[in-house]
C-alpha positions in Angstrom: 26.2 21.6 10.4 24.1 20.4 7.0 23.0 17.2 9.3 21.8 20.4 12.3 19.9 21.4 9.3 18.5 18.3 8.4 18.1 17.1 11.5 15.2 20.7 11.5 14.0 20.3 8.4 12.9 16.0 10.2 11.2 18.1 12.4 9.3 20.7 10.6 7.7 18.0 7.9 7.1 15.9 11.6 5.2 18.9 12.6 3.7 19.9 9.6 2.3 16.3 8.7 0.7 15.6 12.6 -1.0 19.1 11.4 -1.9 18.1 8.5 -3.6 14.6 10.0 -5.7 17.2 12.0 -6.9 19.1 9.8 -7.2 15.7 7.2 -9.2 14.3 10.5 -10.7 17.5 10.9 -12.3 18.4 7.5 -16.3 17.6 7.1 -15.9 15.7 3.3 -17.3 12.7 2.7 -15.4 9.5 4.1 -14.3 8.7 0.4 -12.5 12.0 0.4 -11.2 11.8 3.7 -9.9 8.1 3.0 -8.3 9.5 -0.3 -6.6 12.6 1.8 -5.3 10.3 3.8 -3.3 7.5 1.6 -2.3 11.1 0.2 -0.2 12.0 3.7 1.0 8.5 4.7 2.6 7.5 1.8 4.5 12.1 2.0 5.0 10.1 5.2 6.1 7.3 3.7 8.9 9.5 0.9 10.0 11.6 3.3 12.0 8.6 4.8 13.5 8.5 1.1 13.6 11.7 -0.5 12.4 14.4 2.5 12.9 17.7 0.6 10.7 16.0 -2.3 7.9 14.9 0.0 8.0 18.9 1.8 7.2 19.8 -0.7 4.1 17.5 -2.1 2.6 18.4 1.5 2.8 21.6 1.0 1.0 21.4 -2.7 -1.8 19.1 -0.4 -2.0 21.5 2.5 -2.4 24.7 -0.4 -5.7 21.9 -2.4 -7.0 21.6 1.0 -6.3 25.4 2.0 -8.5 26.7 -2.0 -11.0 23.7 -1.3 -9.5 21.9 -4.4 -9.8 17.8 -2.7 -8.8 14.6 -4.2 -12.3 13.1 -6.2 -14.7 10.5 -3.4 -13.5 7.0 -3.9 -15.7 4.5 -2.2 -14.8 2.2 0.6 -13.1 -0.5 -2.2 -10.7 2.4 -3.4 -12.7 3.0 -6.7 -14.5 5.9 -8.3 
């Protein structure tokens, strides 16, 4: 039974990550902000392999920030501010 709930959570997080990537692609923000958001999503994706529930919480916080218009600081293409 626990395995079924874990698989459902994986599916849910995967769907949310797919939606989050699509959202970031369509945001009207400077390229440096988009890059910072993409890095955050990649970190969450990597974390999901080891800590699925923690990754789900991080993704939820990130999406809430985006919904409320809070974006990370813009970074240059070399990763500096």
